C-alpha positions in Angstrom: -17.7 -12.8 57.1 -15.2 -15.4 56.0 -17.9 -17.5 54.4 -19.3 -14.4 52.5 -15.5 -13.7 51.4 -15.3 -17.3 50.3 -18.5 -17.2 48.3 -17.5 -13.9 46.5 -14.2 -15.4 45.8 -15.7 -18.5 44.2 -18.1 -16.5 42.1 -15.2 -14.5 40.9 -13.1 -17.3 39.9 -15.9 -18.7 38.0 -16.3 -15.4 36.2 -12.5 -15.0 35.5 -11.9 -18.5 34.3 -14.7 -17.7 31.8 -13.6 -14.6 30.8 -10.1 -16.0 30.1 -11.6 -17.9 27.0 -13.4 -15.0 25.5 -12.6 -12.3 23.3 -13.0 -9.9 26.3 -9.9 -11.4 28.2 -7.4 -8.9 26.8 -9.2 -5.9 28.0 -10.5 -7.6 31.2 -7.0 -8.7 32.1 -5.8 -4.9 32.3 -8.5 -4.1 34.6 -8.1 -7.1 36.9 -4.4 -6.6 37.1 -5.1 -3.2 38.6 -7.3 -4.7 41.4 -4.8 -7.5 42.0 -1.9 -5.1 42.1 -3.9 -2.6 44.2 -2.0 0.3 42.6 1.7 -1.2 43.5 2.3 -4.5 41.7 0.2 -4.1 38.6 2.7 -5.2 35.9 3.6 -8.3 38.1 -0.1 -9.0 38.4 -0.7 -8.7 34.6 2.0 -11.1 34.0 0.8 -13.8 36.4 -2.8 -13.5 35.2 -1.6 -14.0 31.5 0.3 -17.1 32.9 -2.6 -18.4 34.5 -4.6 -17.9 31.2 -2.2 -19.8 29.2 -2.0 -22.8 31.6 -5.8 -22.9 31.8 -5.9 -22.9 28.0 -3.6 -25.6 27.6 -5.3 -27.6 30.3 -8.6 -27.6 28.6 -7.2 -28.2 25.1 -5.6 -31.3 26.5 -8.5 -32.2 28.7 -6.5 -32.2 31.9 -9.1 -31.3 34.6 -6.7 -31.6 37.4 -4.4 -28.9 35.9 -7.6 -26.6 35.2 -8.7 -27.2 39.0 -5.2 -26.1 40.2 -5.4 -22.9 38.2 -8.8 -22.2 39.7 -7.7 -23.0 43.1 -4.7 -20.6 42.9 -6.9 -17.7 41.7 -9.3 -18.5 44.6 -6.4 -18.3 47.1 -5.1 -15.0 45.5 -8.5 -13.5 45.7 -9.0 -14.5 49.3 -5.5 -13.0 50.3 -6.5 -9.6 48.6 -10.2 -9.7 50.1 -8.7 -10.6 53.7 -6.2 -8.0 53.7 -8.6 -5.1 52.4 -12.2 -5.8 52.8 -13.2 -2.6 51.0 -11.9 -4.4 47.9 -14.9 -6.8 48.0 -17.4 -4.0 46.7 -14.8 -3.1 44.0 -14.4 -6.6 42.9 -18.2 -7.3 42.7 -18.7 -4.3 40.6 -15.7 -5.2 38.4 -17.0 -8.9 37.7 -20.5 -7.4 37.1 -19.1 -5.1 34.6 -16.8 -7.6 32.9 -19.0 -10.6 33.1 -22.8 -9.4 33.3 -24.1 -12.8 33.2 -22.2 -14.0 36.5 -24.2 -14.0 39.9 -22.1 -11.7 41.7 -22.4 -11.1 45.3 -20.3 -8.6 47.6 -19.4 -8.0 51.3 -19.7 -4.4 52.7 -19.5 -3.7 56.4 -19.8 -7.3 57.4 -23.4 -7.3 55.6 -23.9 -9.7 52.8 -25.2 -7.9 49.6 -26.5 -9.8 46.5 -29.0 -11.9 45.0 -30.9 -14.3 47.2 -29.7 -17.8 47.1 -33.1 -19.3 45.9 -32.5 -22.4 44.0 -28.9 -22.4 44.8 -26.9 -25.2 46.5 -24.6 -24.9 49.5 -21.7 -27.2 50.4 -19.7 -25.7 53.3 -18.8 -22.1 52.7 -19.2 -22.3 48.8 -22.3 -21.2 47.1 -22.9 -21.8 43.5 -25.9 -21.5 41.0 -27.0 -24.5 39.1 -28.5 -23.6 35.7 -31.8 -24.9 35.0 -31.7 -27.3 32.1 -33.4 -26.3 28.9 -36.4 -28.3 28.2 -38.5 -28.6 25.2 -42.1 -29.9 25.4 -42.5 -33.3 23.5 -43.7 -32.9 20.0 -42.3 -29.2 19.7 -39.4 -28.0 18.1 -37.1 -25.3 19.2 -36.5 -22.3 16.9 -33.2 -20.7 18.1 -32.5 -17.0 17.5 -29.0 -16.7 18.7 -27.7 -13.8 17.0 -26.3 -11.3 19.4 -28.5 -8.3 20.0 -27.9 -5.1 18.0 -27.6 -2.1 20.4 -26.4 0.5 17.6 -27.8 1.7 14.4 -26.5 -0.3 11.5 -25.7 2.2 8.4 -24.6 1.6 4.9 -22.9 -1.6 3.7 -25.8 -2.2 1.5 -23.7 -3.4 -1.3 -22.0 -5.9 0.9 -25.2 -7.3 2.4 -26.5 -7.6 -1.4 -23.4 -9.6 -2.2 -24.0 -11.9 0.9 -27.6 -12.4 -0.2 -26.3 -13.5 -3.7 -23.7 -15.6 -2.2 -26.6 -17.7 -0.4 -28.8 -19.1 -3.0 -29.8 -22.4 -1.6 -32.5 -21.2 0.8 -34.3 -19.1 -1.9 -34.0 -21.7 -4.6 -34.5 -24.8 -2.9 -31.1 -26.3 -3.8 -30.0 -29.6 -2.5 -27.0 -28.3 -0.6 -25.7 -26.2 2.4 -24.4 -22.7 1.5 -21.0 -21.8 2.8 -19.6 -18.5 2.8 -16.5 -17.0 4.3 -16.5 -13.1 4.8 -13.0 -12.1 5.6 -11.4 -8.8 6.4 -8.9 -7.1 8.8 -9.8 -6.9 12.6 -12.1 -3.8 13.2 -13.5 -3.7 9.8 -16.9 -4.6 10.9 -17.3 -8.3 10.0 -19.3 -9.1 13.2 -21.7 -6.4 12.9 -22.3 -6.9 9.0 -22.8 -10.7 9.9 -25.6 -9.9 12.3 -27.1 -7.6 10.1 -27.4 -9.9 7.3 -28.9 -12.5 9.6 -31.5 -10.0 10.5 -32.2 -9.5 6.8 -32.8 -13.2 5.8 -34.8 -14.5 8.8 -37.7 -15.5 6.5 -35.1 -17.6 4.3 -34.3 -19.9 7.5 -37.6 -20.7 9.1 -36.1 -23.2 11.6 -33.9 -20.5 13.1 -30.3 -19.1 13.5 -27.5 -20.1 15.5 -24.4 -18.4 16.6 -21.1 -19.3 17.7 -18.0 -17.2 18.3 -14.3 -18.4 18.5 -12.8 -14.9 19.2 -11.1 -16.3 22.2 -8.8 -18.2 20.0 -6.9 -15.3 18.6 -7.0 -13.3 21.8 -4.9 -15.7 23.5 -1.1 -15.4 22.4 0.4 -18.9 22.1 -2.7 -20.7 21.9 -2.6 -24.3 20.5 -3.6 -25.0 17.1 -7.2 -26.0 16.4 -7.8 -29.8 15.8 -10.7 -32.1 14.8 -11.0 -33.1 18.5 -10.5 -29.4 19.8 -12.6 -28.5 23.0 -13.5 -25.4 21.1 -15.2 -27.5 18.5 -17.0 -29.6 21.2 -18.1 -26.6 23.2 -19.5 -25.0 20.0 -21.3 -28.1 19.1 -22.8 -28.1 22.5 -24.0 -24.6 22.1 -25.8 -25.3 18.9 -27.4 -28.6 20.4 -28.7 -26.5 23.4 -30.0 -24.0 21.1 -31.7 -26.7 19.2 -33.6 -28.0 22.4 -31.2 -30.8 23.5 -31.0 -30.7 27.3 -27.5 -30.3 28.9 -27.6 -33.6 30.4 -28.3 -35.4 26.9 -25.4 -33.8 25.3 -22.8 -36.5 24.5 -19.4 -36.3 26.1 -17.4 -37.0 23.1 -16.9 -34.7 20.1 -17.8 -37.4 17.3 -21.1 -38.2 19.4 -22.0 -34.7 19.4 -21.3 -34.1 15.7 -23.4 -37.0 15.0 -26.4 -35.7 17.2 -25.9 -32.2 15.6 -26.3 -33.7 11.9 -29.2 -35.7 13.0 -30.9 -32.6 14.6 -30.5 -30.5 11.6 -31.1 -33.1 8.9 -34.7 -31.7 8.3 -34.1 -28.1 9.2 -33.3 -25.0 7.2 -31.1 -22.9 9.6 -28.6 -20.2 9.3 -25.4 -20.7 11.4 -23.1 -17.7 11.9 -19.6 -18.9 12.9 -17.9 -15.6 14.1 -14.0 -15.0 14.4 -12.9 -18.4 12.9 -9.1 -19.1 12.7 -9.1 -22.6 11.2 -11.2 -24.6 8.9 -11.5 -27.4 11.5 -13.5 -25.0 13.5 -16.3 -24.9 10.6 -16.5 -28.5 9.0 -17.9 -30.2 12.1 -20.6 -27.5 12.4 -22.0 -27.6 8.9 -25.6 -28.7 9.3 -27.1 -31.5 7.5 -30.2 -29.8 6.2 -30.3 -28.8 2.6 -31.2 -25.1 1.9 -29.4 -24.1 5.3 -26.5 -21.6 5.3 -23.1 -21.2 7.2 -21.8 -17.7 7.3 -18.1 -17.8 8.7 -16.3 -14.6 9.7 -12.6 -14.6 9.7 -9.6 -12.4 9.4 -7.9 -14.5 6.7 -9.8 -16.0 3.6 -9.6 -19.4 4.7 -9.0 -20.5 1.1 -8.7 -24.2 2.1 -12.7 -24.1 2.6 -13.1 -22.7 -0.9 -10.7 -25.4 -2.5 -11.9 -28.5 -0.4 -15.6 -27.4 0.7 -16.8 -25.2 -2.1 -17.0 -22.2 0.2 -17.6 -18.8 -1.5 -15.1 -16.1 -0.6 -16.6 -12.6 0.2 -14.1 -9.8 1.2 -15.2 -6.8 3.4 -13.3 -3.7 3.0 -13.1 -0.5 5.0 -16.1 1.9 4.4 -15.8 4.3 1.6 -16.0 8.1 2.6 -19.9 8.3 2.1 -20.2 5.1 4.6 -17.6 6.4 7.1 -19.3 9.8 7.4 -22.7 8.3 7.8 -21.2 5.9 10.8 -19.5 8.9 12.3 -22.7 10.9 12.3 -24.7 8.1 14.0 -22.2 8.1 16.9 -21.6 11.8 16.8 -24.8 13.7 15.2 -22.9 17.1 15.4 -20.3 16.2 12.8 -23.0 16.7 10.1 -22.9 20.5 10.7 -19.1 20.6 10.5 -16.8 21.6 7.6 -17.2 18.9 5.1 -13.6 19.2 4.3 -12.6 18.8 7.9 -14.8 15.8 8.5 -13.7 14.2 5.2 -10.2 14.5 6.5 -11.2 12.9 9.8 -12.6 10.2 7.8 -9.4 9.7 6.0 -7.4 9.5 9.0 -9.7 6.6 10.2 -9.3 5.1 7.1 -12.9 3.7 6.8 -12.3 1.4 9.7 -15.5 1.2 11.7 -13.5 0.7 14.9 -11.4 3.7 14.4 -14.7 5.9 13.5 -16.4 4.8 16.7 -13.4 5.8 18.8 -13.1 9.1 17.0 -16.9 9.7 17.7 -16.6 8.6 21.2 -13.7 11.0 21.9 -15.5 14.1 20.1 -18.6 13.4 22.3 -16.9 12.6 25.8 -13.9 15.1 25.5 -15.9 17.9 23.8 -13.3 18.2 21.2 -14.0 19.9 18.1 -13.5 18.0 14.7 -10.8 20.3 13.6 -8.9 19.7 17.0 -9.2 15.9 16.6 -7.9 16.3 13.1 -5.0 18.2 14.0 -4.1 15.5 16.7 -4.4 12.4 14.4 -2.5 14.2 11.7 0.7 13.5 13.5 1.6 10.1 12.6 3.6 9.5 15.9 0.2 10.0 17.8 -2.4 8.6 15.6 -2.6 5.3 17.2 -2.7 6.6 20.7 -5.3 9.3 19.7 -7.6 6.5 18.3 -8.1 5.0 21.6 -10.2 5.1 24.9 -8.0 4.9 27.7 -10.7 4.4 30.3 -12.2 1.4 28.6 -8.9 0.0 27.1 -10.5 0.2 23.7 -8.1 1.2 20.7 -7.4 0.4 17.2 -4.2 -1.4 18.3 -6.2 -3.7 20.4 -8.7 -4.4 17.5 -6.0 -5.2 15.3 -3.9 -7.4 17.5 -5.8 -10.7 16.7 -5.1 -10.4 13.0 -1.4 -9.9 13.8 -1.2 -12.7 16.5 -2.7 -15.2 14.0 0.1 -14.8 11.4 2.9 -17.3 11.1 6.4 -16.3 12.3 7.8 -15.3 9.0 4.7 -13.4 7.7 4.7 -11.7 11.2 8.1 -10.5 10.7 7.5 -9.2 7.3 4.3 -7.2 8.5 6.6 -5.6 11.2 9.0 -4.6 8.7 6.6 -3.3 6.4 5.6 -1.0 9.1 9.1 0.3 9.0 8.8 1.3 5.3 8.7 5.0 4.3 5.7 4.1 2.1 2.4 2.2 2.3 2.5 1.3 -1.4 5.2 -1.2 -2.7 5.8 -4.3 -4.9 6.9 -7.6 -3.9 10.7 -6.6 -4.8 10.4 -3.8 -2.2 8.9 -6.2 0.4 11.8 -8.6 -0.5 14.4 -6.1 0.3 12.8 -5.0 3.6 12.8 -8.4 4.8 16.2 -9.5 3.1 14.6 -12.5 1.5 14.1 -13.8 -2.0 11.3 -12.3 -4.1 9.4 -15.6 -4.3 9.6 -16.0 -0.5 8.3 -12.3 0.0 5.3 -13.2 -2.6 4.3 -16.2 -0.3 4.5 -14.2 2.8 2.6 -11.1 1.1 -0.1 -13.7 0.2 -0.5 -14.5 3.8 -0.9 -10.8 4.8 -3.3 -10.3 1.9 -5.3 -13.3 3.1 -5.4 -11.7 6.6 -6.6 -8.4 5.2 -3.4 -6.7 6.2 -2.1 -5.7 2.8 -4.3 -5.3 -0.5 -2.9 -6.4 -3.7 -3.8 -3.9 -6.7 -4.5 -4.6 -10.4 -0.8 -3.2 -11.0 0.7 -6.2 -8.9 1.6 -3.7 -6.1 0.5 -3.9 -2.6 -1.1 -1.3 -0.5 -1.0 -1.1 3.4 -3.7 0.8 5.1 -2.3 3.7 7.0 -3.7 2.6 10.4 -2.3 -0.8 9.7 1.1 0.5 8.7 1.2 2.3 11.9 0.2 -0.7 14.0 2.9 -2.8 12.1 5.3 -0.1 12.9 4.1 -0.3 16.5 4.7 -4.0 16.6 8.2 -3.6 15.0 9.3 -1.0 17.6 8.1 -3.5 20.3 9.8 -6.6 18.9 12.5 -5.6 16.4 16.0 -4.5 17.4 16.7 -0.8 17.5 19.1 -1.0 14.6 16.8 -2.8 12.5 15.1 0.2 10.9 18.4 1.7 9.7 19.3 -1.9 8.1 15.9 -2.2 6.4 16.3 1.4 4.9 19.7 0.8 3.6 18.4 -2.3 2.0 15.4 -0.8 0.6 17.3 2.2 -0.6 19.9 0.2 -2.3 17.0 -1.6 -4.1 15.6 1.7 -5.2 18.9 3.1 -6.1 19.6 0.2 -8.5 16.2 0.6 -10.2 16.3 4.3 -10.4 19.8 4.2 -11.9 18.7 1.7 -14.6 15.6 4.1 -15.2 17.8 7.0 -15.6 20.2 5.3 -18.0 17.3 3.8 -20.0 15.7 7.4 -20.5 19.0 8.9 -21.3 22.2 7.0 -21.5 24.6 9.8 -22.4 24.0 12.3 -19.4 26.6 13.8 -17.0 26.5 11.9 -13.8 28.9 12.0 -10.9 28.1 8.6 -8.9 30.1 5.6 -10.3 27.5 2.8 -9.8 29.0 0.2 -12.1 30.0 -2.3 -9.4 26.5 -1.9 -8.0 24.8 -2.5 -11.3 27.2 -5.1 -13.1 25.5 -8.2 -11.5 22.0 -6.6 -11.2 19.1 -7.4 -13.8 18.0 -4.4 -15.7 14.2 -4.7 -15.7 13.8 -1.9 -18.3 15.9 -3.6 -20.9 13.5 -6.4 -21.1 11.2 -6.4 -24.3 8.2 -6.4 -22.2 9.7 -4.4 -19.2 8.1 -1.3 -17.8 8.6 2.2 -19.3 11.4 3.9 -17.1 9.7 7.2 -17.1 6.3 5.9 -16.2 8.0 3.7 -13.5 9.8 6.7 -11.8 6.5 8.5 -12.0 4.7 5.9 -10.2 7.3 5.3 -7.5 8.1 9.0 -7.0 6.5 9.3 -3.5 8.1 6.2 -2.3 11.4 7.2 -3.7 11.3 10.5 -2.0 10.1 8.7 1.3 13.4 6.6 1.0 15.5 9.6 0.6 13.9 11.2 3.8 14.4 8.2 5.8 18.0 7.3 4.3 18.9 10.8 5.2 17.7 10.6 8.7 19.7 7.5 9.2 22.7 9.2 7.7 23.2 6.8 4.8 24.8 9.6 2.9 26.6 7.5 0.3 23.3 6.1 -0.7 21.3 9.5 -0.5 23.1 11.5 -3.0 23.5 9.1 -5.8 19.7 8.3 -5.4 18.8 12.0 -5.6 21.2 12.4 -8.7 19.5 9.5 -10.7 16.0 10.6 -9.5 16.5 13.8 -11.4 15.9 11.9 -14.6 12.1 12.3 -13.7 12.0 15.9 -13.1 13.6 16.7 -16.3 10.5 15.3 -17.8 7.9 16.0 -15.1 7.9 19.2 -13.3 6.9 18.1 -9.8 9.1 21.2 -8.6 8.5 20.8 -4.7 9.5 17.2 -4.9 12.5 18.0 -7.0 13.6 20.5 -4.8 13.4 18.6 -1.5 15.1 15.6 -3.3 17.9 17.6 -4.4 18.3 19.2 -1.2 18.7 15.9 0.7 21.1 14.9 -1.9 23.2 17.8 -1.7 23.3 17.9 2.1 24.3 14.2 2.1 27.1 14.9 -0.3 28.3 17.7 1.8 28.2 15.5 5.0 30.0 12.8 3.2 32.8 15.1 2.0 33.4 16.5 5.5 33.4 13.0 7.0 36.5 10.8 7.0 34.6 8.0 5.2 34.1 7.7 1.4 35.7 9.8 -1.3 35.6 13.4 -0.2 36.6 14.4 -3.7 33.8 12.8 -5.6 31.2 14.0 -2.7 32.3 17.7 -3.5 31.6 17.0 -7.2 28.5 15.7 -6.4 27.4 18.6 -4.1 28.5 21.1 -6.8 26.5 19.2 -9.4 23.3 18.7 -7.2 23.2 22.1 -5.9 23.7 23.7 -9.3 20.6 21.6 -10.6 18.8 22.6 -7.4 18.7 26.3 -8.7 16.3 25.3 -11.4 13.3 24.2 -9.3 14.2 27.1 -6.8 13.9 29.8 -9.7 10.8 28.0 -11.0 9.3 28.4 -7.5 10.1 32.0 -7.4 12.8 31.4 -4.7 15.5 33.3 -6.2 17.4 34.1 -2.9 17.8 30.3 -2.4 18.8 29.8 -6.0 21.6 32.4 -5.5 22.8 30.7 -2.5 22.8 27.1 -3.9 24.6 28.4 -7.1 27.3 30.3 -4.9 28.0 27.0 -2.9 28.2 25.1 -6.3 30.5 27.5 -7.8 32.7 27.2 -4.4 32.7 23.5 -4.8 33.4 23.4 -8.3 36.7 25.6 -7.7 38.1 23.0 -5.6 38.2 20.2 -8.3 39.8 19.8 -11.8 36.4 18.5 -13.6 36.1 20.7 -16.6 32.7 19.1 -17.6 31.4 20.0 -13.9 32.6 23.3 -14.2 31.0 24.1 -17.5 27.7 22.5 -16.1 27.6 24.7 -13.0 28.4 27.9 -15.2 25.4 26.8 -17.4 23.2 26.9 -14.4 24.7 30.3 -13.4 23.8 31.6 -16.8 20.4 30.6 -16.5 20.1 32.4 -13.1 21.6 35.6 -14.9 19.1 35.3 -17.5 16.6 36.6 -14.9 18.6 38.7 -12.9 21.7 39.9 -14.8 20.9 39.4 -18.6 23.7 41.5 -19.8 26.4 39.2 -18.4 24.6 36.0 -19.0 26.0 35.9 -22.5 29.6 35.9 -21.2 28.8 33.2 -18.6 27.2 30.7 -21.5 30.4 31.5 -23.6 32.8 30.3 -20.6 30.5 27.3 -20.4 30.5 26.4 -24.1 34.4 26.7 -24.1 35.0 24.5 -21.2 32.6 21.9 -22.8 34.6 22.1 -26.0 38.0 22.0 -24.1 36.6 18.9 -22.4 35.5 17.3 -25.7 31.8 17.1 -24.3 29.9 17.6 -27.4 26.4 17.3 -25.8 27.2 19.7 -23.0 28.5 22.1 -25.5 25.4 21.7 -27.7 23.2 22.6 -24.6 25.4 25.5 -23.7 25.1 26.7 -27.2 21.3 26.5 -26.9 21.3 28.6 -23.8 23.8 31.0 -25.4 21.7 31.7 -28.5 18.6 32.3 -26.3 20.6 34.8 -24.1 22.1 36.5 -27.3 18.4 36.7 -28.8 17.2 38.4 -25.6 20.1 40.8 -25.7 18.7 41.8 -29.2 21.7 40.1 -31.1 19.3 38.0 -33.3 21.7 37.3 -36.3 24.2 35.5 -34.1 21.4 34.1 -32.1 20.2 32.5 -35.0 23.5 31.0 -36.0 24.3 29.6 -32.5 20.9 28.0 -32.1 21.1 26.3 -35.7 24.5 24.9 -34.6 23.0 23.8 -31.2 19.9 22.0 -33.0 21.9 20.1 -35.5 24.5 19.1 -32.9 21.9 17.8 -30.6 20.3 15.6 -33.3 24.0 14.6 -34.6 24.9 13.4 -31.3 25.5 9.6 -31.0 22.4 9.5 -28.7 20.2 12.2 -30.6 18.5 14.5 -28.0 15.1 15.0 -29.9 13.6 16.8 -26.7 16.3 19.5 -26.5 16.7 19.8 -30.1 12.9 20.6 -30.2 13.5 23.3 -27.5 16.1 24.6 -29.7 13.8 24.8 -32.7 11.2 26.5 -30.6 13.9 29.3 -29.9 14.8 29.5 -33.5 11.1 30.3 -34.3 11.2 33.0 -31.8 14.5 34.5 -33.2 13.1 34.3 -36.6 9.9 36.0 -35.6 12.3 38.8 -34.2 14.2 39.1 -37.6 10.6 39.4 -39.4 10.6 36.1 -40.8 7.0 35.4 -39.7 6.2 32.4 -41.9 9.4 30.4 -41.2 9.0 31.3 -37.5 5.5 30.1 -37.4 6.5 27.0 -39.0 9.4 26.4 -36.7 7.3 27.0 -33.6 4.6 24.6 -34.7 7.0 21.8 -35.5 8.5 22.5 -32.0 5.3 22.3 -30.2 4.5 18.9 -32.0 7.9 17.4 -31.5 7.5 18.3 -27.6 4.1 16.7 -27.7 5.5 13.6 -29.1 8.3 13.5 -26.6 5.7 13.9 -23.6 7.6 17.2 -22.8 4.9 19.6 -23.2 6.1 21.6 -20.0 8.8 23.2 -22.4 6.0 24.1 -25.0 4.8 27.2 -23.1 7.1 29.6 -24.8 6.5 28.3 -28.5 2.7 28.5 -27.9 3.0 32.1 -26.6 4.9 32.8 -29.7 2.4 31.3 -32.1 -0.4 33.4 -30.2 1.7 36.7 -30.7 1.9 35.9 -34.4 -1.9 35.0 -34.7 -2.7 38.1 -32.9 -0.4 40.4 -34.8 -1.4 38.9 -38.3 -5.0 39.2 -37.5 -5.7 35.5 -37.4 -8.9 33.9 -36.0 -9.2 35.0 -32.2 -10.1 31.5 -31.2 -6.6 30.4 -32.6 -5.1 33.0 -30.1 -7.1 31.9 -27.3 -6.3 28.3 -28.1 -2.4 28.9 -27.8 -2.7 31.0 -24.8 -5.2 28.8 -23.0 -2.9 25.7 -23.6 0.2 27.7 -22.6 -1.7 28.8 -19.3 -2.4 25.4 -18.3 1.4 24.4 -18.5 2.5 27.5 -16.5 -0.5 26.9 -13.8 0.5 23.2 -13.4 4.1 24.4 -12.7 3.0 27.3 -10.6 4.9 29.6 -13.1 4.8 33.4 -12.3 4.1 33.9 -16.1 0.6 32.4 -15.5 -0.7 35.6 -14.2 0.2 37.7 -17.3 -1.6 34.9 -19.6 -4.6 35.1 -17.5 -4.6 39.0 -18.0 -4.3 38.6 -21.7 -7.1 36.0 -22.1 -9.5 38.4 -19.9 -8.6 41.3 -22.2 -9.4 39.0 -25.3 -12.8 38.3 -23.7 -13.6 42.0 -23.4 -12.7 42.5 -27.0 -15.2 39.8 -28.2 
């Protein structure tokens, strides 16, 4: 019995030490730890296996055979202890080794009876049994034609454009050129590089009549802390031996030293035209010694990073492999789970989106749909929660997951780039520029750009044409997972404060560039005095366009900063952010931004820190502003509550301009709900502005007062007040053309009410044109409807009426304005009359 156990342990050691230097080790380690731990000490067993793996790797790299033998002996003794204590573990071990290392000759012991393959051709020394491989021999005068590409056990779909791009990158075999084609195909882990390389090899067999060789270096990035590759690396020597055996060299004839192997390899390939696929390469040194000598040959390298050094020094062509597009992803999903073809396209499209086009994620999703009998909708609902998405894209029984797939790309990063990668996972947005990355890491922008270049080379971020970077959702979640594991608990709060301050400075500069003379509560002079204003530069970005582009990121920062209770940061940012929404009517986004800002101002006012008086003023200002999007969203009860709180806060301070501003918003609420008293409220707002010497505030109050007077039927006074508002807005030291155009539109409507149709039409047309020039067409709906009314009343061309109504309807529909329904009714009636 002891002899059989020893034989099994010896076979298992051979399989284990082989697994430790393959890409399967990370997954195999977990299953082996469970066997060694036998349910009680699994964690300790996993750590010990990892330590043995690291020592074995170092021993092989350093050529220390004694150290490698010591690792094997310790493993053998540990295996024997478990097998002696629990004989039933033998059968489980045999099955485990068979599954993890299918090529191993495994025996097992059960009930004292030896089970396993016969030992025909085996050698016995004491109680140890091992199989001696039969040397490869090639008859004299013949040439081996290797075909080493791994077998494909799955249907390969799509990637047609990528395969075509690879074909174009290998011209030598087709044209008879006198060089060797060298191509590096890079992409993030799990994107399908190996599968694409194998498929490419299948399609070009006729171009390489002397065969195809395949070498994988996957074990390099599956072993944390593995030493760097050098020209004398055992990995390169082993790869050369693999290629030589494939070319018909017997094992006994392979030289012992790397230079001798490289020389024999060059000689053997000198008159051959072969394709060599080097899979999962991490260093250029792994490639150079393996480039065949024969012209017309080709070398296809797959790597997580672009390996630009090979392009510069060796003329390699670089080809990037990106995640699948929606069409390709759906096709791959359907291959692995055919029933998705019959599902709602919107739901399957959402599943593809959540998987981000990563083949590994799609295959896991398909497996879960099949094995767990989930519906696509159920899986989509589960994966829609970011917190659970990575866990949902895993197969626990096989220890297969998106996180495991992305692990090698992360572990290959140098320390500073790895830290930036983790910190980018804590950002509330997956799209950012180098300045945001620099703020996230607390480094200089030039340093951040270099580190981003490393991440881009590894396929972990992608740089767009606008010089902004994009991080795939699943990659971002993996980065966050790494940060949660490796960064301190306080790091996220500190990062959000740094990034939030970065966005506050830029948003404040953009706000001031759009309108310098505006009522603001936050005093940011100290923050801005030493900062560089990018919008002031001659070639700087347009401030409104920048705010529009960054709006999702800024809102994400507001949410995160609010969650971390950075109240002194949140409300000034929400206040400055309002500059966007005065020109772009993203109503839900504006509502949320102002709500977060108002709540943070209130929290700061109620706390012992900061300036409670300023915070109360800020809350009053932000809650009064909040009433605007709430009313436009038809949420009038909430608008009323926001205004009541604003009025309450305003009464506790002596800021006349603030009180006037809050009353202005109160008047706008009353325009809809209490028009009779709206005039009185606007008069009080106008008087307070005049008392405070606030000329622009008085002009705006006069504009709204004039509109309210007109609505109340007092057209004569309305016209006078509106003319004054229009002139004062243009006479201001910073003329407000946009507000003046709104006043001109209101003047046109009043003139129409007074029967001066010609002047009314002229004013309305001019107002629409000026608003169009100022990119403020969301304010043009009323004058457009006024023009339609005049055209319809005067019997003008019906197409003109429809044109005005259609344009106004488009504005209202974009805003979700309730007036859209009335315009749709009018347009339907005009269709009936035609």
